[in-house]
C-alpha angles and dihedrals in degrees: 000000000000117000110163127146125186114183139161127197148123126282112251094205140005110284118243124210115224131180128219119228087258090058099255117143117234134176125190119191142154129236130197113225120188118230116241095231131059125178115240111274094015131100119252112264125228131213119216112217126191115225130192121200125187137203115335092004090057091051091048093053095048094046101046108024134065137168110314096020116139109237135181119210133188116189146106135287116248135178130201134184124227141156120245125220091276093054095254117144112243136184122216119201114200141167109235103212119230097168129019125188140177111258103177134060121292091253095052093052098042114129127240103055149024099276093166087079094054105136098189118115118264117263093249091060093053095047121105114259113268118246116228112255121234108277116232123198112253113248116256117235123193122222112266128224135215092265090066092071126083123220113243117216106229099172093103123091118272113264094235 
């Protein structure tokens, strides 16, 4: 059976690294993923997807991502059954991450702060206006004909 999920979104909260009683690292977090379609006059809706990362992937997420970071995840969809505090049966649907990658710029994913709230103007807005370069005329090429090409002798053995 095929069970492959590829999703990109922004972390809703800072991820937290936990450890199982057996010593395995695990990190559960949620991402917000915008829907592709928005009705005219309405705001674009977002879906909130639960993600679970294990071992080195969990460490990677906790070390390099924080709330608002853009993240790309490849994994598989998994469901699990549990009972809530009131004794009701519930089903959780999660993406179990196999591969996690940076999806934003280096500055927006840097650790140690909430850079997604950076209010400074982007670097391209602060740069001096570019001066137009001198325009050179493009070289003119005439159309070739079949006599312009040489025949290559390929009767020898290959060199590898």
